[in-house]
TIKOL-164937 format. One record per residue (C-alpha): x, y, z; residue number from 1; residue in one letter. Coordinates in steps of 0.2 Angstrom, whole numbers, m for minus. Example, Ala and Ser with C-alpha at 12.3 -4.5 7.8 and 13.67 -1.06 7.14 Angstrom:
- X,Y,Z,num,residu
- 62,m22,39,1,A
- 68,m5,36,2,S
***
This chain:
- X,Y,Z,num,residu
- m142,m310,1085,1,M
- m141,m329,1089,2,L
- m129,m336,1102,3,S
- m122,m354,1103,4,I
- m114,m357,1120,5,E
- m104,m372,1125,6,N
- m114,m384,1113,7,T
- m108,m402,1111,8,S
- m115,m417,1101,9,K
- m110,m435,1100,10,S
- m116,m451,1091,11,F
- m111,m466,1101,12,G
- m93,m465,1104,13,D
- m90,m452,1091,14,K
- m89,m434,1096,15,T
- m95,m422,1082,16,L
- m92,m406,1091,17,F
- m87,m401,1108,18,Q
- m91,m386,1118,19,A
- m93,m374,1103,20,I
- m97,m356,1106,21,T
- m101,m344,1092,22,C
- m113,m330,1087,23,H
- m123,m326,1071,24,I
- m127,m308,1069,25,T
- m139,m299,1057,26,R
- m133,m298,1039,27,G
- m119,m312,1040,28,E
- m118,m324,1026,29,R
- m109,m339,1034,30,I
- m102,m354,1025,31,G
- m100,m370,1035,32,L
- m86,m381,1029,33,I
- m79,m398,1035,34,G
- m75,m416,1029,35,V
- m90,m427,1027,36,N
- m94,m435,1044,37,G
- m88,m420,1054,38,T
- m106,m416,1059,39,G
- m110,m401,1048,40,K
- m128,m406,1045,41,S
- m131,m411,1063,42,T
- m124,m394,1068,43,F
- m137,m385,1057,44,L
- m151,m396,1064,45,K
- m145,m392,1082,46,V
- m146,m373,1078,47,I
- m163,m375,1069,48,A
- m169,m385,1085,49,R
- m173,m401,1075,50,I
- m161,m411,1085,51,E
- m156,m408,1103,52,P
- m138,m405,1108,53,A
- m130,m416,1122,54,D
- m126,m400,1131,55,Q
- m125,m381,1129,56,G
- m137,m367,1125,57,E
- m144,m358,1110,58,I
- m151,m340,1114,59,H
- m161,m328,1103,60,H
- m175,m316,1104,61,A
- m193,m324,1107,62,N
- m199,m318,1089,63,D
- m183,m323,1081,64,Y
- m188,m335,1066,65,R
- m177,m348,1059,66,I
- m180,m357,1042,67,Q
- m171,m373,1038,68,Y
- m169,m383,1022,69,L
- m163,m401,1024,70,S
- m151,m409,1012,71,Q
- m164,m422,1009,72,D
- m181,m413,1012,73,P
- m196,m423,1017,74,S
- m212,m416,1009,75,L
- m230,m420,1015,76,D
- m237,m432,1002,77,P
- m254,m426,1005,78,N
- m251,m408,999,79,L
- m250,m401,982,80,T
- m235,m391,976,81,V
- m245,m375,979,82,M
- m249,m380,997,83,E
- m231,m386,1001,84,Q
- m223,m370,994,85,I
- m234,m358,1004,86,Y
- m234,m369,1019,87,Y
- m231,m359,1035,88,G
- m239,m352,1051,89,D
- m234,m334,1048,90,A
- m249,m323,1044,91,A
- m242,m317,1028,92,I
- m239,m335,1022,93,M
- m257,m339,1026,94,K
- m264,m325,1016,95,V
- m253,m328,1001,96,M
- m258,m347,1002,97,R
- m276,m342,1002,98,N
- m274,m330,988,99,Y
- m265,m342,977,100,E
- m277,m356,980,101,E
- m291,m345,976,102,T
- m283,m340,959,103,L
- m280,m358,955,104,L
- m299,m362,959,105,Q
- m304,m347,947,106,L
- m294,m354,933,107,Q
- m303,m370,935,108,Q
- m320,m362,937,109,N
- m320,m345,929,110,P
- m338,m343,929,111,E
- m341,m346,948,112,S
- m348,m331,957,113,E
- m343,m339,974,114,K
- m325,m341,969,115,V
- m325,m323,962,116,Q
- m331,m316,978,117,N
- m318,m327,987,118,N
- m304,m319,976,119,L
- m310,m302,980,120,L
- m309,m306,999,121,A
- m292,m313,997,122,A
- m286,m298,988,123,Q
- m293,m287,1002,124,Q
- m283,m297,1014,125,E
- m267,m295,1004,126,M
- m270,m277,1004,127,D
- m272,m276,1023,128,R
- m256,m286,1026,129,L
- m246,m277,1012,130,G
- m242,m294,1005,131,A
- m241,m290,987,132,W
- m222,m287,986,133,E
- m219,m303,996,134,A
- m230,m312,983,135,N
- m221,m305,968,136,T
- m205,m310,976,137,T
- m212,m328,979,138,A
- m218,m329,960,139,K
- m200,m324,955,140,T
- m193,m337,966,141,I
- m204,m351,958,142,L
- m201,m345,940,143,T
- m182,m345,943,144,K
- m182,m363,951,145,L
- m193,m369,936,146,G
- m208,m373,947,147,I
- m225,m372,937,148,T
- m236,m387,941,149,D
- m244,m380,957,150,F
- m258,m392,958,151,D
- m247,m408,956,152,K
- m246,m419,972,153,P
- m229,m419,980,154,T
- m229,m438,981,155,A
- m227,m438,962,156,T
- m211,m427,961,157,L
- m194,m433,958,158,S
- m180,m431,971,159,G
- m174,m415,961,160,G
- m191,m408,960,161,Q
- m194,m410,979,162,K
- m178,m401,983,163,K
- m183,m386,972,164,R
- m200,m386,980,165,V
- m192,m386,997,166,A
- m180,m373,993,167,L
- m194,m362,986,168,A
- m203,m364,1002,169,N
- m188,m360,1013,170,A
- m184,m344,1002,171,L
- m202,m338,1003,172,I
- m204,m339,1022,173,Q
- m200,m324,1032,174,P
- m185,m328,1043,175,A
- m171,m319,1053,176,D
- m159,m334,1050,177,L
- m160,m345,1034,178,L
- m151,m362,1035,179,I
- m148,m371,1019,180,L
- m140,m388,1018,181,D
- m133,m391,1000,182,E
- m145,m379,991,183,P
- m137,m380,974,184,T
- m140,m399,973,185,N
- m152,m403,958,186,H
- m151,m385,951,187,L
- m144,m381,934,188,D
- m132,m367,930,189,H
- m146,m353,927,190,A
- m154,m357,944,191,A
- m138,m358,953,192,I
- m133,m341,946,193,E
- m150,m333,951,194,W
- m149,m340,968,195,L
- m131,m333,971,196,E
- m138,m315,967,197,K
- m154,m318,977,198,Y
- m144,m323,993,199,L
- m132,m309,991,200,Q
- m146,m297,995,201,T
- m156,m308,1007,202,Y
- m162,m297,1021,203,P
- m159,m309,1035,204,G
- m144,m319,1041,205,S
- m138,m335,1031,206,L
- m129,m351,1036,207,L
- m126,m364,1023,208,L
- m117,m379,1018,209,V
- m112,m381,1000,210,T
- m99,m391,989,211,H
- m100,m377,976,212,D
- m84,m367,979,213,R
- m88,m353,966,214,Y
- m105,m351,975,215,F
- m97,m352,992,216,L
- m85,m339,987,217,N
- m98,m327,980,218,R
- m111,m328,993,219,V
- m102,m329,1010,220,T
- m93,m316,1020,221,N
- m88,m327,1035,222,R
- m83,m345,1036,223,I
- m86,m358,1050,224,F
- m75,m374,1049,225,E
- m79,m390,1059,226,L
- m63,m400,1061,227,D
- m61,m414,1073,228,R
- m74,m408,1085,229,G
- m68,m390,1085,230,N
- m76,m374,1077,231,L
- m64,m362,1069,232,Y
- m71,m345,1062,233,T
- m64,m335,1048,234,Y
- m69,m317,1042,235,E
- m71,m316,1023,236,G
- m76,m328,1009,237,N
- m70,m345,1004,238,Y
- m54,m338,995,239,E
- m49,m329,1011,240,L
- m53,m344,1021,241,F
- m41,m355,1011,242,L
- m27,m342,1015,243,D
- m31,m340,1033,244,K
- m33,m359,1036,245,K
- m15,m362,1028,246,A
- m8,m349,1040,247,E
- m17,m358,1055,248,R
- m11,m375,1050,249,E
- 7,m369,1048,250,E
- 6,m361,1066,251,L
- m1,m377,1073,252,E
- 13,m387,1065,253,K
- 26,m375,1072,254,S
- 18,m376,1090,255,E
- 19,m395,1088,256,E
- 37,m395,1084,257,I
- 40,m383,1099,258,K
- 30,m395,1110,259,H
- 40,m410,1105,260,Q
- 57,m402,1108,261,N
- 51,m396,1125,262,T
- 45,m414,1129,263,L
- 61,m422,1123,264,R
- 71,m410,1134,265,R
- 60,m414,1149,266,E
- 62,m433,1146,267,L
- 80,m431,1145,268,A
- 81,m422,1161,269,W
- 71,m436,1170,270,L
- 81,m450,1163,271,R
- 97,m442,1168,272,S
- 93,m444,1186,273,G
- 96,m426,1191,274,V
- 93,m424,1209,275,K
- 79,m412,1215,276,A
- 67,m410,1229,277,R
- 54,m424,1228,278,S
- 40,m412,1226,279,T
- 48,m403,1212,280,K
- 52,m420,1204,281,Q
- 34,m426,1205,282,K
- 28,m409,1198,283,A
- 40,m412,1183,284,R
- 34,m430,1180,285,I
- 16,m424,1181,286,D
- 20,m410,1168,287,R
- 28,m423,1156,288,V
- 13,m435,1157,289,Q
- 2,m420,1153,290,A
- 13,m415,1138,291,M
- 13,m433,1132,292,K
- m6,m433,1131,293,G
- m7,m416,1122,294,K
- m13,m418,1104,295,T
- m12,m406,1089,296,F
- m24,m405,1074,297,N
- m9,m404,1062,298,T
- m13,m409,1044,299,K
- m5,m426,1039,300,Q
- 4,m427,1023,301,E
- m7,m434,1009,302,Q
- m1,m450,1000,303,L
- 4,m446,982,304,E
- m4,m459,971,305,V
- 4,m461,954,306,P
- m13,m467,947,307,V
- m14,m482,936,308,G
- m28,m490,925,309,S
- m31,m504,913,310,S
- m23,m503,896,311,R
- m33,m493,884,312,L
- m32,m495,865,313,G
- m35,m481,852,314,N
- m53,m485,850,315,K
- m64,m479,865,316,V
- m82,m476,862,317,I
- m91,m469,846,318,E
- m110,m465,844,319,L
- m116,m465,826,320,K
- m133,m457,822,321,Q
- m140,m461,839,322,V
- m159,m457,843,323,H
- m168,m459,859,324,K
- m185,m453,865,325,S
- m196,m457,880,326,F
- m214,m455,874,327,G
- m216,m439,865,328,N
- m200,m431,873,329,K
- m185,m432,861,330,K
- m169,m434,871,331,I
- m156,m438,858,332,L
- m158,m434,839,333,S
- m146,m440,826,334,N
- m131,m439,839,335,V
- m113,m442,833,336,N
- m100,m442,846,337,Q
- m82,m449,847,338,L
- m72,m452,863,339,L
- m53,m453,861,340,I
- m39,m458,873,341,P
- m35,m443,885,342,G
- m52,m435,883,343,D
- m58,m424,898,344,R
- m77,m421,894,345,V
- m90,m412,903,346,G
- m108,m414,900,347,I
- m120,m399,903,348,V
- m137,m394,900,349,G
- m154,m390,909,350,P
- m162,m403,921,351,N
- m171,m417,912,352,G
- m162,m414,895,353,S
- m155,m431,894,354,G
- m137,m430,901,355,K
- m139,m446,912,356,T
- m147,m455,898,357,T
- m133,m451,886,358,F
- m121,m459,899,359,L
- m132,m474,901,360,H
- m132,m477,882,361,I
- m113,m475,881,362,M
- m111,m487,895,363,A
- m123,m499,886,364,Q
- m135,m499,900,365,R
- m148,m492,889,366,L
- m152,m496,871,367,I
- m155,m482,859,368,P
- m170,m481,848,369,D
- m159,m480,833,370,A
- m141,m478,828,371,G
- m125,m487,834,372,E
- m114,m487,849,373,V
- m96,m494,846,374,I
- m86,m498,862,375,V
- m67,m503,860,376,G
- m62,m520,865,377,D
- m50,m513,879,378,T
- m62,m501,887,379,V
- m66,m504,905,380,K
- m79,m492,912,381,I
- m80,m486,930,382,G
- m97,m478,932,383,Y
- m101,m467,947,384,Y
- m120,m464,947,385,T
- m131,m452,956,386,Q
- m142,m465,965,387,G
- m133,m471,980,388,E
- m128,m489,980,389,E
- m136,m499,994,390,E
- m122,m502,1006,391,L
- m122,m516,1019,392,D
- m122,m506,1036,393,G
- m115,m522,1045,394,E
- m100,m522,1034,395,Q
- m83,m514,1039,396,R
- m76,m500,1027,397,I
- m60,m510,1024,398,I
- m70,m526,1019,399,D
- m81,m516,1007,400,Y
- m66,m510,997,401,I
- m57,m526,998,402,K
- m72,m535,989,403,E
- m65,m526,974,404,I
- m47,m527,976,405,A
- m33,m529,990,406,D
- m21,m519,980,407,V
- m21,m508,964,408,I
- m6,m505,952,409,Y
- 0,m488,948,410,T
- 6,m483,930,411,K
- 25,m486,936,412,D
- 21,m503,942,413,G
- 20,m499,961,414,S
- 8,m507,972,415,V
- m5,m497,982,416,I
- m15,m506,996,417,T
- m33,m504,999,418,A
- m28,m497,1016,419,E
- m17,m483,1008,420,Q
- m31,m479,995,421,M
- m43,m477,1009,422,L
- m31,m465,1018,423,E
- m29,m455,1002,424,H
- m48,m453,1002,425,F
- m48,m447,1020,426,L
- m53,m463,1029,427,F
- m40,m465,1043,428,S
- m33,m482,1048,429,R
- m43,m482,1063,430,K
- m59,m477,1054,431,Q
- m57,m491,1041,432,Q
- m62,m504,1054,433,W
- m78,m494,1057,434,T
- m95,m502,1052,435,Y
- m103,m493,1037,436,I
- m119,m490,1046,437,R
- m109,m477,1057,438,K
- m105,m466,1041,439,L
- m114,m450,1036,440,S
- m122,m449,1019,441,G
- m107,m439,1012,442,G
- m95,m452,1019,443,E
- m105,m466,1011,444,K
- m104,m457,994,445,R
- m85,m455,996,446,R
- m83,m473,1000,447,L
- m94,m478,985,448,Y
- m83,m466,974,449,L
- m67,m475,980,450,L
- m75,m492,976,451,K
- m77,m487,958,452,V
- m59,m481,957,453,L
- m53,m497,964,454,M
- m59,m506,949,455,Q
- m45,m499,939,456,E
- m56,m492,925,457,P
- m48,m484,910,458,N
- m64,m474,906,459,V
- m73,m465,920,460,L
- m91,m460,919,461,F
- m95,m448,934,462,L
- m114,m443,936,463,D
- m115,m427,947,464,E
- m100,m433,957,465,P
- m99,m417,967,466,T
- m116,m419,975,467,N
- m115,m423,994,468,D
- m96,m423,994,469,L
- m86,m410,1004,470,D
- m74,m398,997,471,T
- m59,m407,1004,472,Q
- m64,m423,996,473,T
- m67,m414,979,474,L
- m49,m407,980,475,S
- m43,m425,982,476,V
- m54,m431,968,477,L
- m48,m417,956,478,E
- m30,m421,960,479,E
- m33,m440,957,480,Y
- m41,m436,940,481,L
- m26,m424,935,482,D
- m15,m440,936,483,R
- m28,m452,929,484,F
- m22,m459,912,485,P
- m38,m464,905,486,G
- m54,m455,899,487,V
- m65,m445,910,488,V
- m83,m440,906,489,V
- m93,m431,919,490,T
- m111,m424,921,491,V
- m110,m409,933,492,S
- m117,m392,937,493,H
- m102,m388,948,494,D
- m93,m374,939,495,R
- m77,m375,949,496,Y
- m76,m394,946,497,F
- m79,m393,927,498,L
- m66,m379,926,499,D
- m53,m389,935,500,R
- m56,m406,927,501,V
- m63,m404,909,502,V
- m56,m396,893,503,D
- m71,m401,881,504,R
- m90,m399,884,505,L
- m105,m408,877,506,I
- m120,m396,878,507,I
- m138,m402,878,508,F
- m151,m390,873,509,D
- m166,m400,880,510,G
- m173,m403,863,511,K
- m163,m418,858,512,G
- m149,m408,850,513,N
- m131,m407,857,514,I
- m116,m397,852,515,T
- m97,m397,857,516,S
- m87,m383,864,517,Y
- m68,m385,866,518,H
- m64,m375,882,519,S
- m68,m375,900,520,N
- m85,m371,907,521,Y
- m82,m353,913,522,S
- m76,m348,895,523,D
- m92,m356,888,524,F
- m104,m347,900,525,L
- m95,m330,896,526,A
- m97,m334,877,527,Q
- m115,m339,880,528,Q
- m119,m323,889,529,E
- m110,m312,876,530,K
- m121,m321,862,531,A
- m137,m318,872,532,E
- m133,m300,875,533,T
- m130,m298,856,534,A
- m147,m307,852,535,T
- m157,m296,863,536,K
- m149,m281,856,537,A
- m153,m287,838,538,E
- m171,m291,843,539,E
- m174,m274,851,540,K
- m167,m266,835,541,T
- m179,m276,825,542,K
- m194,m272,835,543,I
- m190,m253,834,544,V
- m188,m254,815,545,K
- m204,m264,813,546,Q
- m214,m254,825,547,S
- m227,m243,816,548,P
- m221,m225,817,549,R
- m232,m216,830,550,P
- m239,m198,827,551,Q
- m226,m186,828,552,K
- m224,m179,845,553,K
- m214,m163,848,554,K
- m201,m163,861,555,L
- m203,m151,875,556,S
- m189,m140,881,557,Y
- m187,m151,897,558,M
- m186,m167,885,559,D
- m172,m159,875,560,K
- m163,m154,891,561,K
- m165,m172,897,562,E
- m159,m179,881,563,W
- m143,m168,881,564,D
- m139,m174,898,565,E
- m145,m192,899,566,I
- m130,m201,891,567,E
- m118,m193,904,568,D
- m130,m198,918,569,V
- m130,m216,912,570,I
- m111,m217,910,571,A
- m110,m210,928,572,S
- m121,m223,935,573,L
- m112,m237,926,574,E
- m96,m231,933,575,E
- m103,m230,950,576,K
- m110,m248,948,577,L
- m93,m254,943,578,E
- m85,m245,958,579,T
- m98,m253,970,580,I
- m94,m270,963,581,K
- m76,m268,966,582,N
- m79,m261,984,583,D
- m89,m277,988,584,I
- m75,m288,982,585,V
- m63,m278,993,586,E
- m74,m278,1008,587,A
- m77,m297,1009,588,G
- m72,m298,1027,589,S
- m83,m283,1033,590,D
- m101,m290,1033,591,S
- m109,m274,1038,592,E
- m100,m264,1024,593,K
- m105,m278,1012,594,V
- m123,m277,1016,595,Q
- m123,m258,1014,596,K
- m114,m260,997,597,L
- m127,m273,991,598,Y
- m141,m261,995,599,E
- m133,m247,986,600,E
- m129,m258,971,601,Q
- m148,m263,970,602,M
- m153,m244,971,603,S
- m140,m239,957,604,V
- m146,m254,946,605,E
- m164,m248,948,606,Q
- m159,m230,944,607,A
- m149,m236,929,608,L
- m163,m247,922,609,N
- m175,m232,923,610,K
- m163,m221,914,611,K
- m160,m234,900,612,M
- m179,m235,898,613,D
- m180,m217,897,614,R
- m166,m215,885,615,W
- m175,m227,873,616,E
- m191,m217,874,617,E
- m182,m201,870,618,L
- m172,m209,856,619,S
- m188,m214,847,620,L
- m194,m196,849,621,L
- m178,m189,842,622,I
- m178,m201,827,623,E
- m195,m193,822,624,E
***
């Protein structure tokens, strides 16, 4: 167990958290939530002992291991991918690193007797430490994260590739507590879905920050919320947290009203000049002064913004027979697409498949190799890009926004000031006069997003808008887009955001081809999974039919008995698996029970897979 006691941290005059006390026990999967700038990343770094706290203590056993993944990991430019992934001081990591490096040497020099002997010695060390299972897990992690170029220098990797390499290193390391800061950034859907399942059965404890609300809901069984310097804890996943937070805010609001009524009565008593002994009167005055100083963390009512935009005509953007390649890599091949007023379009596909390139071409920031891009005369594009705009740290927040506009006009003609828009996007009046240099990375992204919206575009291009934004900001953005009268086109891997915002998908296959799907992202994924299952079944049937008939083998008595019973056994295991899954959902707030259920689920799944394989063997014998 790890204990955090009376821990505080400030930057300058800003208190991030004050006198926090909490515990992390084995098997807990904790999601850390808070608005950008509340100190989530700093809190993780303090626990990982990367940054010191101003005061307080963190206690754990001497052999307690913590593994930390930064939001923006820094890799050693002198190491290869292989060396970075297997980097670590644990004995098992050193042995696996030596084994993998020797394997790579053998591929390059297969005839070298020296390398062959080194490999034999490395295998013996793997045997001695029982490292084969850990190495198999490591290989699975690397495959699922799409890491294949092991001898490539880390200095040559893109930001997304670096994040995946750092994530692989964090997952491979043996740890009692795994700390992950935005682990789903730069991952495509397949990798996120795999990571969800992997973390659900992670043997140690887990503490993570993520903007992906589906991921948060499915992985966690406890929530920490950082809010104005305080830490609130909730048992259960993200869905339960939302319910319990609403209850807490209602209670605080009720307490504030009660406090104000009491204060009003006390002030009335003092002003009425009621006579009392001087000591009692002084005590009453002191009590009133203390009550005046008391503050409540009640939620302020959000400004409702009836969003406006520049007038948009009937012609928006059309692509005709567009082609684009980079070297030998085909990005777009004979693409025809039409955007019409009111469109809400999500762009999805594997990393590197050309989604951002597609946006650049539509925005006329990139010229296609062939084809035509037609943009309507009234189109005014607001483009929120992945790369962070360089912000002047010496500029105040309010001045940065007023460079674009002092006011914007809503669709009903009302005026919304820059100050009001900043408040709507969670920058208080007081904070608006803060220098940009004092903002966190997430706050800067939120400010940049607001700058794009203040331009009053009628076509919005959003390239991975959910990366580095907190869940509360995403809710504000989603509500804003609900009322936005123009066209929205977004590239995102965030399933919740896509389900909430878009009603049409453009799907990239990574080979230059794109298709359209008229529904939300979850429907598309369900349809895709159904199609893949059908394809696998068809291929399996084809293989069975094409396989040469083996020599006839007579079924033994035990085989016949097993065949008679095996379908009932499979059905029983499937029912048991379904029951366990339902039990996991219902036990969301009981971390110990959830851990046991996950272990039971893995055991039943293994047994079911074995029975299915055996069923296939017996069915082939029966057909003969």
